[in-house]
C-alpha positions as CSV (number, residue, x, y, z in Angstrom):
1,X,-31.7,109.1,106.1
2,X,-32.9,106.3,108.4
3,X,-35.4,108.6,110.0
4,X,-37.0,109.5,106.6
5,X,-37.2,105.8,105.7
6,X,-38.6,105.0,109.1
7,X,-41.4,107.6,108.6
8,X,-42.3,106.1,105.3
9,X,-42.4,102.6,106.7
10,X,-44.4,103.6,109.8
11,X,-47.5,103.8,107.7
12,X,-47.3,100.2,106.7
13,X,-49.2,97.8,109.0
14,X,-48.2,94.2,109.4
15,X,-44.4,94.5,109.7
16,X,-42.6,93.3,112.8
17,X,-39.9,95.5,114.3
18,X,-37.2,93.3,112.9
19,X,-38.7,93.6,109.4
20,X,-39.0,97.3,109.7
21,X,-35.3,97.5,110.7
22,X,-34.4,95.3,107.7
23,X,-36.3,97.7,105.3
24,X,-34.8,100.7,107.0
25,X,-31.2,99.3,106.6
26,X,-31.8,98.8,102.9
27,X,-29.3,100.6,100.6
28,X,-31.6,103.4,99.5
29,X,-31.1,107.1,99.5
30,X,-34.2,109.1,100.4
31,X,-33.3,111.5,97.6
32,X,-33.8,108.7,95.1
33,X,-37.5,108.9,94.8
34,X,-38.0,106.0,92.4
35,X,-36.0,103.5,94.5
36,X,-37.6,104.8,97.7
37,X,-41.0,104.3,96.1
38,X,-40.0,100.8,95.2
39,X,-38.8,100.1,98.8
40,X,-42.2,101.2,100.1
41,X,-44.0,99.1,97.5
42,X,-41.9,96.0,98.4
43,X,-42.6,96.6,102.1
44,X,-46.4,96.8,101.5
45,X,-46.3,93.6,99.4
46,X,-44.2,91.9,102.1
47,X,-46.5,93.0,104.9
48,X,-49.6,91.8,103.0
49,X,-48.1,88.4,103.0
50,X,-48.1,88.0,99.3
51,X,-45.3,87.3,96.9
52,X,-43.1,90.4,96.5
53,X,-42.9,91.2,92.8
54,X,-40.5,93.4,91.0
55,X,-42.7,95.4,88.8
56,X,-40.4,96.7,86.1
57,X,-40.1,96.2,82.4
58,X,-36.8,95.0,81.0
59,X,-35.1,97.5,78.7
60,X,-34.8,96.3,75.1
61,X,-32.3,98.9,73.8
62,X,-28.9,100.1,74.8
63,X,-29.1,103.7,76.2
64,X,-28.1,106.3,73.7
65,X,-28.3,109.4,75.8
66,X,-27.8,110.6,79.4
67,X,-31.5,110.4,80.3
68,X,-31.8,106.8,79.0
69,X,-28.6,105.9,80.9
70,X,-30.0,107.4,84.1
71,X,-33.2,105.4,83.7
72,X,-31.2,102.2,83.2
73,X,-29.2,103.0,86.4
74,X,-32.4,103.6,88.3
75,X,-33.7,100.2,87.2
76,X,-30.4,98.6,88.3
77,X,-30.8,100.2,91.7
78,X,-34.3,98.7,92.0
79,X,-33.1,95.2,91.0
80,X,-30.2,95.5,93.5
81,X,-32.6,96.6,96.2
82,X,-34.9,93.7,95.5
83,X,-32.0,91.3,95.7
84,X,-30.6,92.8,98.8
85,X,-34.0,92.5,100.6
86,X,-34.5,88.9,99.3
87,X,-31.3,87.9,101.0
88,X,-32.3,89.4,104.4
89,X,-36.0,89.0,104.9
90,X,-37.3,85.8,106.3
91,X,-39.7,84.0,104.0
92,X,-40.7,81.7,106.8
93,X,-42.3,84.7,108.6
94,X,-44.5,85.3,105.6
95,X,-45.6,81.7,105.6
96,X,-46.4,81.8,109.3
97,X,-48.3,85.0,108.8
98,X,-50.4,83.5,106.0
99,X,-51.2,80.4,108.2
100,X,-52.2,82.8,111.0
101,X,-54.5,84.7,108.6
102,X,-56.1,81.4,107.4
103,X,-56.7,80.3,111.0
104,X,-58.2,83.6,111.9
105,X,-60.5,83.5,108.8
106,X,-61.6,80.0,109.6
107,X,-62.5,81.1,113.2
108,X,-64.4,84.0,111.8
109,X,-62.0,86.5,113.5
110,X,-60.1,89.4,112.1
111,X,-56.5,89.1,111.1
112,X,-54.2,91.0,113.4
113,X,-50.5,90.6,113.8
114,X,-49.5,87.2,115.2
């Protein structure tokens, strides 16, 4: 499972080794495609230095069948993942990265990893 997650995260530039390890350790099963896609999306947003947003509509009705219940459970897994990551990833790194990007831009240089 870790290897599959590592392969997905390998394609995302801008993450440190420690951050990659945090994303790899996230409680996500590679067989859960929606939650895995959310993990990759969160990693891309985080690596870009922007605010990581949970892009999901809040359900307005109680599930009335198995499919609706499974959909609600999937949303719960995404919220749980978002919370798990928020407690483990260092917001200070993102701020330092943004400062580095601003400095590089002001100097007219490209923005590589700090």
